[in-house]
Structure formats: structure tokens, C-alpha cells
C-alpha positions in Angstrom: 32.9 7.7 -62.8 31.1 6.0 -60.3 27.9 6.9 -58.4 29.1 4.5 -56.2 30.1 5.1 -52.2 33.7 7.1 -52.1 35.0 4.0 -49.7 34.2 1.5 -52.3 35.3 3.4 -55.3 38.8 4.0 -53.5 39.0 0.3 -52.7 39.1 0.4 -56.8 41.1 2.4 -57.4 43.7 1.6 -55.4 43.7 -2.3 -56.6 43.5 0.0 -60.1 46.5 2.0 -59.7 49.1 -1.2 -59.2 47.8 -2.4 -62.5 50.3 -2.5 -66.4 50.6 1.0 -67.9 49.8 1.0 -71.5 51.1 3.4 -74.1 49.2 5.7 -75.7 50.0 7.8 -79.5 47.9 11.2 -80.5 46.4 10.9 -83.9 44.0 13.4 -85.8 41.0 14.7 -84.7 39.4 12.6 -87.0 35.8 10.4 -85.8 36.5 6.7 -85.0 34.3 4.7 -87.0 35.4 4.0 -90.6 34.1 5.4 -93.8 31.6 2.4 -93.9 28.4 2.5 -94.8 27.1 0.5 -92.7 27.6 3.1 -89.7 25.2 5.7 -89.3 25.0 9.0 -87.3 22.4 9.1 -84.4 23.5 12.3 -82.8 26.4 14.8 -83.0 27.3 18.2 -81.3 30.5 19.9 -82.5 29.7 23.2 -80.3 29.3 26.3 -83.0 28.5 29.2 -81.2 30.0 32.4 -80.2 32.2 32.3 -77.4 30.4 32.5 -74.0 27.6 31.1 -75.4 25.7 28.6 -74.1 25.0 24.6 -74.9 22.0 24.4 -77.1 18.8 22.3 -75.9 20.5 19.2 -77.0 21.5 19.1 -73.5 21.2 19.6 -69.7 22.7 20.8 -66.9 23.1 19.1 -63.6 23.1 21.2 -60.7 24.2 21.4 -57.3 26.2 18.7 -55.6 23.5 15.7 -56.1 20.4 14.5 -57.9 16.9 16.2 -57.2 16.1 14.3 -53.5 19.6 13.9 -53.0 20.0 9.9 -53.5 23.6 10.2 -54.1 24.8 12.7 -51.7 28.5 14.3 -53.2 27.2 13.1 -56.2 27.6 9.4 -55.4 31.6 10.1 -55.0 32.9 12.2 -52.2 33.6 15.0 -54.8 33.2 18.6 -53.4 32.4 21.6 -55.7 29.2 22.9 -56.6 27.8 22.1 -60.2 26.5 25.3 -62.2 25.4 26.7 -65.4 27.3 29.7 -65.2 29.6 30.5 -67.9 32.4 31.2 -66.0 31.9 27.1 -65.2 30.5 25.8 -68.6 30.0 27.9 -72.4 31.3 27.8 -75.6 34.8 29.2 -76.5 34.1 30.5 -79.8 36.4 27.9 -81.6 34.4 25.0 -81.8 34.8 24.0 -78.3 32.3 23.6 -74.9 34.9 24.5 -71.9 33.9 22.9 -68.7 36.0 25.1 -65.9 36.5 24.3 -62.4 36.6 27.8 -60.5 37.6 28.3 -56.9 36.4 31.9 -55.0 36.8 32.1 -51.3 37.8 28.8 -51.0 35.1 26.9 -52.4 35.0 25.4 -55.9 33.0 25.3 -58.6 32.2 23.3 -61.8 30.1 21.8 -64.4 28.0 18.5 -65.4 26.0 18.4 -68.2 24.1 15.2 -69.9 22.3 14.8 -73.3 18.6 15.4 -73.3 18.5 12.1 -75.1 18.7 8.9 -73.0 17.6 6.2 -76.0 21.1 5.5 -77.1 21.6 1.7 -77.6 22.7 -0.4 -80.1 20.3 -1.2 -82.9 19.2 -5.3 -82.9 22.5 -7.3 -83.4 24.5 -3.8 -84.3 26.6 -1.9 -82.6 26.8 1.4 -81.1 29.5 3.7 -80.8 29.7 6.7 -78.8 33.0 9.0 -79.1 34.2 12.9 -78.3 37.5 14.5 -78.9 38.6 16.2 -75.9 41.4 18.0 -74.4 41.8 17.2 -71.0 42.9 20.1 -68.2 46.3 21.2 -68.8 47.7 20.2 -65.5 50.1 18.0 -63.8 50.9 16.0 -60.3 52.2 19.6 -59.1 49.2 21.8 -59.8 46.3 19.7 -60.7 45.6 17.4 -57.5 41.7 16.7 -57.3 41.0 17.4 -60.8 38.9 14.7 -61.9 37.9 14.9 -66.1 35.1 12.4 -66.9 33.6 11.4 -69.9 31.0 8.7 -69.1 27.4 7.2 -69.6 24.3 5.7 -67.4 21.4 3.9 -68.1 18.3 5.1 -69.4 16.6 3.4 -66.3 18.9 6.6 -63.8 17.2 9.3 -65.5 13.9 8.7 -63.4 14.3 8.2 -60.0 18.2 7.6 -60.0 17.6 4.7 -57.6 19.0 1.7 -59.8 23.2 1.7 -59.4 24.9 -0.2 -60.4 22.3 -2.7 -61.7 21.0 -0.1 -64.5 24.5 0.3 -65.8 27.2 2.9 -66.2 30.2 2.3 -69.1 33.1 5.0 -68.3 34.7 6.2 -71.4 37.3 8.4 -70.3 38.7 9.0 -66.9 41.5 11.0 -65.1 43.1 12.4 -62.2 45.4 14.4 -60.5 46.8 15.7 -63.4 48.8 12.5 -63.5 49.6 11.8 -67.6 47.3 8.8 -68.4 43.5 7.7 -68.8 41.6 4.8 -67.4 37.6 3.4 -68.6 35.4 0.9 -66.8 32.3 -0.6 -66.8 29.9 -0.8 -63.5 26.6 -4.0 -63.2 25.2 -5.8 -61.2 24.6 -5.3 -57.6 26.1 -3.7 -54.1 28.1 -4.3 -52.0 29.7 -6.5 -54.6 28.9 -8.6 -58.1 29.8 -9.6 -61.4 31.3 -6.2 -61.7 33.5 -6.4 -58.4 32.1 -2.8 -57.2 33.8 -3.8 -54.0 37.1 -3.7 -56.4 35.6 -0.7 -57.7 34.1 -2.0 -61.3 35.3 -3.5 -64.6 38.3 -0.9 -65.2 41.4 -0.9 -67.5 44.6 -0.1 -67.0 46.1 3.3 -67.3 46.5 4.2 -70.7 49.8 6.5 -70.3 49.1 10.1 -72.6 51.7 12.6 -71.9 50.2 15.6 -73.7 46.0 14.8 -73.5 46.1 17.9 -71.7 47.9 19.8 -74.3 46.0 17.9 -77.3 42.8 16.9 -78.2 42.6 12.8 -78.6 39.4 10.8 -79.5 38.0 8.5 -76.9 35.0 5.8 -77.6 33.2 3.3 -76.7 31.2 0.4 -79.0 28.7 -2.0 -77.3 28.8 -4.5 -79.8 25.4 -7.1 -80.2 27.1 -8.1 -82.9 29.3 -10.8 -81.3 29.4 -13.9 -79.3 29.4 -13.2 -76.3 28.2 -9.4 -76.7 31.1 -7.0 -75.3 31.7 -3.4 -74.7 35.1 -2.0 -75.9 37.3 1.4 -75.1 39.4 3.1 -77.6 41.9 5.9 -77.2 42.4 7.4 -80.7 41.2 4.1 -83.1 43.0 1.7 -80.3 41.5 -0.8 -78.5 42.5 -0.9 -74.8 40.1 -2.2 -72.6 37.1 -5.1 -73.1 34.5 -6.1 -71.1 32.4 -9.2 -72.2 28.5 -10.5 -71.4 29.8 -13.6 -70.8 32.5 -12.0 -68.2 29.4 -10.4 -66.5 26.8 -13.0 -66.8 22.9 -12.7 -67.2 20.8 -11.0 -66.0 23.3 -8.6 -65.5 24.1 -8.0 -68.9 21.0 -7.3 -69.8 19.6 -5.2 -66.9 23.1 -3.1 -67.6 22.6 -2.8 -71.6 19.5 -3.6 -72.8 18.0 -0.1 -72.8 19.3 3.5 -73.8 22.1 5.6 -72.8 22.6 8.8 -71.8 25.9 10.5 -72.4 27.6 12.9 -69.2 30.8 15.2 -69.5 32.0 16.5 -66.6 35.0 18.0 -64.5 34.5 17.6 -60.9 37.3 18.2 -58.3 38.3 16.1 -55.4 36.5 12.6 -54.1 37.7 8.9 -53.6 39.2 8.1 -57.0 41.5 11.6 -56.6 42.2 10.5 -52.5 42.9 7.3 -53.4 45.7 8.1 -55.7 47.5 10.4 -53.6 45.3 13.7 -54.2 44.2 16.7 -52.9 42.4 19.7 -53.7 45.4 21.4 -52.2 46.5 24.7 -51.8 48.8 24.1 -54.6 46.2 23.1 -57.1 45.3 25.7 -59.8 41.6 26.8 -60.8 40.3 27.6 -64.2 42.1 24.7 -66.2 39.6 23.9 -68.4 38.5 20.6 -70.2 37.9 21.5 -74.1 35.5 19.2 -75.9 35.6 19.6 -80.0 32.2 17.0 -80.4 30.7 14.3 -79.0 29.1 12.2 -81.5 26.9 8.6 -81.8 26.8 6.2 -84.1 25.6 3.0 -84.8 26.3 0.1 -87.3 23.5 -1.9 -88.3 23.7 -6.6 -89.6 24.6 -6.7 -92.6 
């Protein structure tokens, strides 16, 4: 969910839209890492609590239309909603899920964007970090979902204080989907503007769209692994346990790879409305865009695999 300019993001998405489309299949709601003693749990939230309940102290709410000081107005993407902590926009559903729900009143959109309080998620030396979530995307289609932009992503910890070193400090988009399209994508952002090793002029190092016809009706598991145990180091994107995208340190090059990855990350969940990505693929929102369709989050989990 790029914090860069809407124009740059739109160019990148337009290019990515012509890439080949791969298939996805549903899978049970199971965490991605194998039952391997080398994997250890680092952090997890299963969103238990009563319907209408608020998030635990493991999370913070982003409010308004930008970070404090507005270094990137409209969250840097041109989206039009105002983010709130109103339970109507973000609350537990009482069934073990977090619901993030865009609303429209008097023509104005509201939604929610939440971040983990922890910003120190990173691979152990020579090991692997895995960040995953089970999500059911908003149940919208191209007919009624123009402008919807759900996302599950990560920003480098240096962006927590000052929010000024984008894209250099790194962004990993685990999952994005727009306009009710039956597909999801992943991407990495790094380097510098207006362009660099992550090709920000083309929207970052993004995947092809992954077809997922039932992602608005069923939960699927989305994950990224940042792997320092391989040579070269690499980031891998998974949908229901299947790799669909990969970026290597060699592809990015030094020092950009280290600048983007050699630090902690924090995790973000949000549903935006409008912005460059939906616009690049013909999205509104428009009069037919239906409010009130939630992204449900079953769990978010962070785990690590230490070297043998």
C-alpha cells in the first residue's frame, strides 16, 4: 500500500495490470509455517472478545487522513476516506475476528487503519521471519466494489518516527486487492524516488495478479517470509501456502536491500477507499459503490525460524 505519490502508484499498477494472472485455491484456516521445531512464535493476535469490543493494547489506531505532521497527505496514495477508531469502523465481531468496515454518511467515507505497537519484527541472524494473516476480504464485486482497497502490509521501523524515509526504509505489501476484483497482489518498495532498484516509477517490485474468486466469501492465508538463510537473501509471498512472488537481495542490490530490510517492521491492516491503485484499474468509488462491507481478520501471526 504505497505511501508514494498517487501518480507514481497509478503508473505502476497500470503496468502490473497487464501481467499474467495465476490461479489460487482455498485452504483450511491453518498457520503457514510447517510443524517444525525450528519455528517459534514471536507474536500473535486471535481477536477474541465480545462483539463491538475494541482491539487489545497490541495495536494502535491511525486517525484522520495522514500521519502527524502530514508528511504524506491522504496517506500518500490519494485515498479519500477518513480513518477512525469508531467501533462502527473497527471492532471485534464476537466470533474471533476483527472487522474493518468502510462506512459512508452524507457522501463522506470513513474506515480504519491499525498498526501493531511492536515495530521490531525482523529475522533472527541467518534465519527467517514469517508474517501472516487469515483474511476474508470485503464481499464486493466489480459492480458494487469500485474504490475498495483492503490491504495487509508492513513498514520498516524507521518510518515509525518521523515517517520520512519512504521508500528507502522498506515497505512489504503482503496482500492488496482493489475494486472488488477477484484477485490479489503483493509487492516490495525500497530505494529512492523518483526511481531506483525497486522501480518505484513503475509502482515497486510487484507480483502478477493472483486470481481468487472466493476471497470475499472465504478466509485465505496470506504470508511473507523474509529469509536471511539463503544466498542471496530473499522475500517470498505466499497465498494459502503457495509461493506467488519473490524478490532477492541480488535483484535489489546493496545498499538498498539492507536499508530496506536490516531493521524491524510493524504490521498494518486497513481498508482504504479510492486512491491511485483503484483509479488505475478503473475504480471509483462511484454511486454504485456499496458501503459497509467488512474485511474480517481471523488472526495475525509473526514467527521466526532460527538457523540450525
